[in-house]
Each structure stands twice: as C-alpha cells, then as structure tokens.
N, C-alpha and C positions, 0 to 999 in steps of 0.2 A: 504494500500500500504506500502511495506517495506521501511525503511529508506535507502537512498542512501549511498553508501560507499564513503568515501573521497579518491580521487585519486590525487596523486602528481607525478611529474616527478623528477627523480634523477638529481641533478645539481652538476657538478664537482666544485672543489675549484676555478677554473679559471672563473666560471660562465657559462661555456658551458653546454648545456643540450642535451645529446646524442640522446634521442628519438625524440626531436623536429627536429633536423637537419635531422635525418633519415627519419622521416615522410614527411618532406617538399621536400625531394629528390625523393619521390615516384611519379609515374604517378597519376593523379588526382583521378581516379576511385579506384586505389589501396589504396591511402591515405584514401579515404572515407571508404573503407572496414575495414582498420586497426583501424580507429577512431571509427567505429561502434563497434568493438570488445572491445575497451577500455570503451565505453559507457555501453556496456552490463555488463562488470565487475563492473562498478560503480553502476549499477542498481541491480545486483544480489549478489554482494559481495561473501562471502564464499559459497553461494549456486550454483555458476557457476561451472559446471562440464563438463566432456568430452561429446561431441567433441570440445566444445568451449575453455576449459581450462584444464590444467593437472598439477599435482604436480610433479616436477622433483626430487630434492634432497636438503637437508640442507635448507629447507624453500624457495627455489627458485621454482617459478611456471611459466607456460607459457600460453599465449593466443595463439590461433591457427587459425588466419584468413587465408583465402585462396582466391585468385582471379584467376579464371581459373585454370591453372596448377601450378601457383606460390604459394608455401607454405611459409607463413610468420610466424615468431615466435616473440612474444613480451614477454620478460622476466620481471618478477616482483616479489616482496616479500611483506609480510605483516609487518606492524609496528603498534604500539599501536594507532597511529593516522589514520590508514587506509592502503591503498595500495600505494606502491612506484614502479613506472615503471622504470626499469633500462635501457633497450635498446631493439632494434629490429634488425632482420636480416632475410635474405632469407634462408630457410632450404633447403639444397641441398642433404642431405644424410638421411638415415633412422633414425639415432639417432641425438639428439641435440649435437653438438660438445661440448666436455668437456671444451674447451677454452671459449665458450660463457657462460656456467654455472659458470665457475671460475670468469669471468668478473662480472657477477651479484652478485656472492658471495662476491667478494671484495667490490663492491659498497654497498652491504648490511652492511658489517662490518663498512665501513666508515660512512654510514648514521647513524648507531646506535651510533657511537661515537659522532656525532654532527649533529642531525637532522636539526637544523635551517640553518646551512651552506649548506646542501645538498638538501634542499627542494625548488622545483620550483612549485609554485601554477599553477593549470591548470584551465583555464576558459572556454574552448570550449568542455567540456564533461559533 
C-alpha cells in the first residue's frame, strides 16, 4: 500500500482557516463528498488524476467533487511537506475564475515564506 500524502489546510495570519469554514457551511451530504475528495488526494497523492483532480497553473491544482448538479472546486498546491489546501468554492462557469486561482497563488506565496505560521494540521482525513 502506498504511503499517505500529508494534507494540511492553509491558515491565515489571523488564525482563520478558509477551507474549514467553507466546508462547515456546506449541507451535510455535500460536506461528506468534498471531504471524500480530500481523503482521496491524501491516499493517492501525485497519482490522483482527472476526473478527480486537475492541474491549473503556477503549481495550483484543483479537486473536482460534485454533488448532483453542484460542481465544487477545492484548490490546493504542493509543498515539500505535502499538500496544502487553500480554499473551496462552487464552480458556476466553464472555467475556474482567475480570481480564485490568484487567491490560491497568493496563499501559496505566503505559505512558502512561513510554512509554520500558515499550517493548520488536519485530523479528520
């Protein structure tokens, strides 16, 4: 069995963890589906491919959970310690909005400058 990939959540300087709040605000079944996608990433790591994951640009990747007709996207990036989950959103257009990619890109830059400050350990995946 392959080794699990370490997954952490991005934590803002204020201590707020964007993906945690977003997940908690989802309906219960949708939350479970998104968490299942994060677990799949933890289990498969770099081997996770389309349709479950997709590389966007500048090292930003997306998980692609879906519940019924609702398309969710969870943006993440790789760091030497594993995967860092940036944030999630409901995808309403054909392309991932550039503003969402930019948000993840900025978080990646901040994370790389100070990983300890911006790491929230995850215990439920």
